[in-house]
N, C-alpha and C positions, 0 to 999 in steps of 0.2 A: 504493500500500500504506500509506504513511504517513498519507494523508488518511483512508483507510478505518479505520485503527486509531484515529486521533484521534476520528473520528466515533463509532466504537463505544464508545470509552472515555467520551466525553462523554454518550452516551445511557445508558450504564450508570450514570454518576454521577447523571443526572437520575432514573433509575428507582429508584436505591438512595440516598436522601439520607443525610446524615451521621447516624450513630446518635445517639439522644437520650440525654442524661446521666440516669442513674437515681440518685436520692438514696440515700446510704448511711445516713442517719439522719433523725430527725424534723426537726432544725434545718435540714438541707440541703433537705429536702422543702418546708418552709415558705418557704425562700428561693427555690427554683425556681418555686413556684406563686404567689409574691407578685404581687398586682395582677390576678389572674384574676377576671373576673366570670363566675360560673357560669351557664350557660343552663339553663332548666327542662327542655328536651328532651322536652316533652310529645308532640311528634310521633313520638318513638321509643318511646313507652310500649308495654309488652308486656302490661299488664293495664288494662282500662278497664271497671270494674264500677260501674254506677249503684247508689248506696246504697239506693235504694228497693226493689231486688229482694230482697236478703236481709232487709230490714226487713219487707216484705210476707210473705215466707216464714215468718219466725220469729213474726210477729204472728199469722198464721193457725194455726200449730202451737200456739202458747201458748193462744190462745182455744179451739181445738178440744180441747186437753188439759184445760183448765179446765172446759169444758162437760161433757166426759166424766166428770171427777171429780165434778161436782155430780150428774149423773144416776146414776152408780154409787153414790155415797154415799146418795142418796135411795132408790134401789131396795133397798139392803141395810140401810136403817135399820129398827130394831125399836122400836116404841113400847110401853113397859111398861104394864100395867094398874094400876089403883089398888091392887088387892090385892098385886100384885108390889112396888109402891112401899112398901107398909106392911111387907112381910116382908123386903125387901132385894133388891137387884138386882145381879147380876154383869154388868159391861160386857164384851162380847165384842169384842176387837180382834185380828184375825188368829187366832193359835192361843192367845192368852193370855186370861185372865179376870181382871177387875179390879173392885173395889168402886167404887160411884159414889155421888154425893150424892143421897140419897133425901129430903132436906128441901126440895128445890126442886120444888114441885108442878107438874103439867102446867098451863100457862096456858090459861085459857078463850079460845077463838078464836085461839090462837097459830098462828104460821107457822114452818116449819123454818128454822133458821139455817144458812147455808152453812158458816161457819167451824166450827160445832159438828158438822156432818155430817162434816167432815174429821177432827175429833177422835175421832169414834166409829167411823169406817170406815177400815180400813187401806188398801184398794185406792184409795179416793178420796183418801186422804192422799198416797199415792205419786204419783198423777197430779197432785195439787196441787203437790207438790215439783217435778215436771218442768216444769209450766206456769210457775212463778215463777223457776226457776233457768236455764231454757233461754235466755232473752234477756238475761241479766245483762251479758255482755261487750258485746253489740251496743248495749244501752242506754247504757252508759258511753261507747262509741265515738261514738254519735250525739251525745251531750252535748258531748264534746270537739270533734267536727267543727263543731257549731253555734257553740261558743265561738270557735274559730279563724276561722270564716267571718265572724262578727259583728265581731270585733276587726279583721279585715283589711279589711272593706268600709266600716266606719263609724267615724269618730272620735267619741269619747265622753269623758265626764268620769270622775273617779276612782271615784265611786259605781257607775256603770254597769259599769266595768271590774272592780271588785271583785265585783259581782253575777254577772257572766259567769264570773269565775274560780272562784267557789265552786259554780257549777252542776254541774260534773262530780263534785266531791267529795260534794255532797248526793245526787246520783244514785247514787253508789257506796254510800253509807251506807243509803239507802232500799232499794236492791236487795238488799243483804246482810241487812238487817233482816227483810224479808219472807221471804227464803230461810231465815233462822234460825228464825223462829216457825213456818214450815211443817215444819221438820225436828224441832225440839224441842217435842214435844207435851206436854200436861199429864199424861196418864196414865202415860207411860213415862219422862219426863225430869223436869226441875225446873220446877214451876209458876212459880216466881219468875223463872227465866230466860225462860220463855215470855212472861210479862207484860212483862218488860223489853224483849224483842225487839219486841213489839207496840207498846209505848209509844215506842220508838225509831223504829219505822216511821211511826207517826202524826205525830210531830214532824218527822222528816226529810222525809216525803212532803209535808207542808204547806209547809215552807220551800222545798223543791225546786220545787213547783208555783208558789209565789209568785215565786221568783227567775226561773224559766223564763218565766212570764207577763210579768214586767217586761222581760226581755231581748227577747223576741219582739215585745212591744208597741212598745218603743222602736225596734226594728230595722225593723218593718213599718208604723209609724204613718202613713207617707206613701204607702204602696202602695195602688194602686187596683185591684189584682187581687182578684177575688172569692174565690178560694181562700185567699189570705192573710188576708182579712177574716174568713172562716169560721174559720180556725185560731185567730186571736186571740179571736174571740167565744166559741168553744167553751172555750178555756183560761180565760177570765175567768169564765164561768158555772160550770164544773166546779170551779174554784178556790174560789169562794164557797161552793158546796154542800158540798164536802169539808171545808173548814176550819170550817164552821158545824156540821156533823153529827158529825165525827170525835170531838171531845171528849166529846159526850154519849154516843155509842155505846160508845166504848172504856171510859169510866168505868163504864157498866153491865156491859159484857162482862167487865171485870176483877173485878167483884164475884162473878161466877159461875165464875171460872177457878181458884179455890183448890183445887177438887177436880173430877174428871171428872163431867159431868152424866149422869144416867140417861136423858135424852131430848135431842133436838136442837131442841126448840121454844122460841121466845121469844115474849113478848107481841107482839101484832101491830104496835104502833108501833115497837118496836126491830127487829123483823124487816124491816119496810119500810125503816127507816132504814139497815139493813145493805145491802139491795138497792140503794138509791140511792147509797150510798157506793161500792160496787163498780162500779156503772155509771158514775158520774162519774169514778172513777179510771181505768177502762178508756178512756173517751172522751177524757180529757185526754191520755193517752199515745198513743192512736191518732191524735190530731191532729198528732203529730210527723211522720207520714207526709206531710203537706202541706208541712211546713217543710223536709224533706230531699229533696224530690222532684227537685231539680236538682243535688244533690251527687253527684259521681262519684269513686270510689276509683281512683287512678292509681298504677301502678308503672312508673317509668322510670329509666334510668341517669343518675346525676349525674356531673359532672366529677370529683368527689373519690372516686368509688367504683371498685372494681376488678372491675366486672361484665362486662368486655369480653374480647376475644381476647388471646392473649399479646402481649407488647410487640413491635410491628413498626412502624417509622416510616411505612410505606406506609398504615397504617390511620388516620394522623392528618393527612394532607394535606387541603387544602380540598376539601370535598365528599365525602370518604370516609365510610363508614358508621360508623366508630368514631372520628370526630374528637372526640367529646365524652368519650372514655373516662376518661382519667386526667389529673388537674389539672396535675401537674408537666410532663407531656409536652405537653399542649395549650398551656400557657403558653409553653413554649420555642418551639413552632411559631408562636405569636402574635408573640413577639419577633422571630423570623426574618422573618415577613411584614412587621412594622413596619420592620425594618432595610432590607429590600428596597425598601419604599415610599419610605423616606427617601433611599436611594441613587438611586432613579429620579427623585425630585424634585430632588435635587442635580445630576443630570446635565442635567435640563431647564433 
């Protein structure tokens, strides 16, 4: 009987270890978990989402919405006659009627301006807002992810680090600038605010494209992968095209934005310039899909988080599923294992 009781008591002690001390305050918590090297626990991740999937989805939605905005704006565009221009024209925007600038004559051989189509058509403008506002958060997250990946995988100088640091901030300014001038139209808001938003977009987009190209070029300069080379090449070409044409186009566009235009046509050279600007801007940011194709968004429990089951010492023994849960508990178990190992070495 005595032997059986002893064996049962010993087995119960092994199955129910000594309770772990729970810290009563922050200071005691820091003391209990001092010296813990936190594992990543990526094998226990409960979310594994490749960043390319939402990027492809939002890119497709944004491009489709933008294309629909252009088509809808062009289909609803009304070209006034010369007689109407002499008598005066009221611009129809939704249910409102506004006077427009009749001094700007219809250009000979002109082509429709996409931005002016959005100014003249309410349905097209709404779709344009959706197209530019939809991917804002994802674009900033992509920039932050690329910044962290570059800084983690490659040692670089102060200039390169500063360039990678400002990249997310420039992306945010650029994204919010294009969103603002899509919302603040000339006809129903402040023309000065619209012009300021477009100017802010042109400057921030140029700086952001330059910073991104420098960072990606430096990061992938030694890569022999064809896709990486294509990404760098597209960025360099579109950067040159955008930075060369943007000042000329926006300077001319600002001269027309003091008052709503009675038509959406521009001289052929400026209309083609606008098309090339939009195409180069879209290609530059679509090349991001190549750069982030291997990035994966992971959610996994860290040692310092309280994402696990209620406190139970059985969850923290070697090999248990919740061994990684709480730092102060894991560290105490580590100390106990270390003490046992030292005792075993001492006996040997």
